[in-house]
C-alpha positions as CSV (number, residue, x, y, z in Angstrom):
1,X,128.9,270.2,227.7
2,X,130.9,273.4,228.8
3,X,134.7,274.1,230.2
4,X,133.3,276.1,232.7
5,X,135.4,278.3,235.1
6,X,133.0,279.8,237.6
7,X,133.3,282.6,240.1
8,X,132.0,282.5,243.7
9,X,128.7,284.1,243.3
10,X,127.8,281.6,240.1
11,X,128.9,279.2,243.0
12,X,126.5,280.4,245.7
13,X,123.1,280.9,243.9
14,X,124.0,277.3,241.9
15,X,123.5,276.2,245.9
16,X,120.6,278.4,246.5
17,X,118.9,276.7,244.1
18,X,119.8,273.2,244.8
19,X,121.7,273.0,241.1
20,X,125.0,272.7,241.9
21,X,124.9,268.7,241.1
22,X,123.4,269.4,238.2
23,X,125.8,272.0,236.5
24,X,128.8,269.8,237.4
25,X,127.2,267.0,235.8
26,X,126.9,268.3,232.5
27,X,130.0,270.6,232.1
28,X,133.6,270.2,232.6
29,X,134.0,272.9,235.6
30,X,136.9,274.9,237.2
31,X,137.2,276.6,239.8
32,X,140.2,278.9,240.7
33,X,142.0,278.4,244.0
34,X,141.2,281.8,245.2
35,X,137.8,281.4,245.0
36,X,137.6,277.5,246.2
37,X,140.0,278.4,249.3
38,X,138.8,281.7,250.3
39,X,135.3,282.9,248.5
40,X,133.4,280.4,249.1
41,X,132.3,279.6,252.4
42,X,128.5,279.4,252.7
43,X,125.0,280.2,251.6
44,X,122.0,281.7,253.2
45,X,118.6,279.7,251.5
46,X,115.3,282.1,251.3
47,X,114.7,281.9,255.9
48,X,118.5,283.5,256.5
49,X,119.5,279.7,257.2
50,X,123.3,279.5,256.4
51,X,124.4,276.8,255.3
52,X,128.5,275.6,254.9
53,X,129.8,274.7,251.3
54,X,132.6,272.6,251.5
55,X,133.9,272.0,248.1
56,X,137.5,271.1,249.0
57,X,136.3,266.8,249.2
58,X,134.8,267.3,245.6
59,X,138.2,268.5,243.8
60,X,139.3,265.8,240.9
61,X,135.8,264.4,240.7
62,X,133.4,267.2,240.5
63,X,135.3,270.1,239.0
64,X,138.6,271.0,239.1
65,X,140.9,273.4,240.7
66,X,143.2,276.2,238.9
67,X,145.4,278.7,239.8
68,X,147.9,281.0,239.1
69,X,151.0,281.9,240.4
70,X,151.4,284.9,242.8
71,X,154.0,287.0,240.4
72,X,151.6,286.3,237.8
73,X,148.1,287.3,239.6
74,X,150.5,290.1,240.3
75,X,151.3,291.0,236.7
76,X,148.1,290.5,235.8
77,X,146.1,292.7,238.5
78,X,148.7,295.7,237.3
79,X,147.5,295.6,233.5
80,X,143.8,297.4,235.2
81,X,144.7,301.2,236.2
82,X,144.0,301.5,239.4
83,X,140.6,302.6,239.6
84,X,138.9,299.9,238.3
85,X,141.6,296.9,239.4
86,X,140.3,297.9,243.2
87,X,136.7,296.8,242.0
88,X,137.8,293.4,241.2
89,X,138.4,290.9,243.9
90,X,141.4,288.6,244.1
91,X,139.7,285.3,243.2
92,X,138.0,287.1,240.1
93,X,141.5,288.8,238.7
94,X,142.8,284.5,239.2
95,X,139.9,284.0,237.4
96,X,140.3,286.3,234.2
97,X,144.6,285.9,234.1
98,X,143.1,282.1,233.4
99,X,140.6,282.8,231.0
100,X,143.1,285.4,229.3
101,X,146.1,282.0,229.0
102,X,143.0,280.0,228.1
103,X,141.0,280.2,224.9
104,X,138.4,277.5,225.3
105,X,137.5,278.2,229.1
106,X,134.4,280.1,229.2
107,X,134.4,282.6,232.4
108,X,130.7,282.2,234.2
109,X,130.1,285.6,236.8
110,X,127.7,288.2,237.3
111,X,129.6,290.1,239.1
112,X,129.8,293.7,236.9
113,X,133.2,294.5,237.2
114,X,134.2,290.7,236.3
115,X,131.8,291.1,233.1
116,X,133.2,294.8,231.9
117,X,136.9,293.5,232.6
118,X,136.0,289.9,229.9
119,X,135.2,292.4,227.6
120,X,138.2,294.6,227.9
121,X,140.9,291.8,228.1
122,X,138.9,291.4,225.0
123,X,137.4,288.4,225.5
124,X,133.9,288.5,224.9
125,X,133.3,284.8,223.8
126,X,134.7,283.5,226.1
127,X,131.7,284.7,228.8
128,X,129.0,283.5,230.2
129,X,125.4,284.3,231.5
130,X,124.3,282.3,234.3
131,X,120.9,281.9,232.0
132,X,122.8,280.9,229.9
133,X,124.7,277.9,231.7
134,X,121.6,277.2,233.0
135,X,120.1,276.2,229.5
136,X,122.5,274.8,228.2
137,X,122.6,272.4,230.7
138,X,118.5,271.6,230.5
139,X,117.7,273.7,233.7
140,X,115.2,276.4,233.3
141,X,114.7,277.9,235.7
142,X,112.7,281.3,237.4
143,X,116.0,283.3,237.9
144,X,116.8,287.1,238.9
145,X,118.0,290.2,236.9
146,X,121.6,289.6,237.4
147,X,121.8,285.8,236.6
148,X,120.1,286.7,233.1
149,X,121.2,287.2,229.4
150,X,120.4,290.8,229.2
151,X,122.1,291.4,232.4
152,X,125.9,289.8,231.5
153,X,125.4,291.9,227.9
154,X,124.6,294.8,228.8
155,X,128.0,295.3,231.0
156,X,129.7,293.3,228.9
157,X,128.6,295.9,226.1
158,X,130.2,298.6,229.3
159,X,133.5,296.7,228.7
160,X,133.9,296.7,225.1
161,X,132.7,300.7,225.6
162,X,135.6,301.2,228.1
163,X,137.9,299.2,226.4
164,X,137.7,301.5,223.2
165,X,138.0,304.7,225.2
166,X,141.2,302.8,226.8
167,X,139.6,303.1,230.1
168,X,139.9,300.7,233.0
169,X,143.1,299.1,231.4
170,X,146.2,301.1,231.6
171,X,148.3,302.4,228.3
């Protein structure tokens, strides 16, 4: 069992694959307030049929909502340079701030900028790929490249190089 903070892209794909309940049953799940309330509304299945996602009814039973103050979020965002900061969505910024403040939580995303930011923050060991989350939960599923450990590691490595080169973070 992992303690995992999920990005919006992960939540949506867990619903597309119909494995949301399996993941929440096998892990302690956190979702940032911004992702929960502003970024996850629906998913489209393979036939382009739209399905609503209403997670608010499950707060406290299937997962925990977690947030940071607007002031903390603003300060956190200011540590990134302007070019990199615009690549991150508000929900990802909130999730990354939560990650920065908590050494026990893992962040699962397949957004390239968010993965790079995990490494920029020196939190490589606290990132988890979609593929690894599924495997550790006993789920085998054919997934896309963006879900793989290889993809995740590629962008972690790019973020680590950026960190070494002092790119992405203000000096």
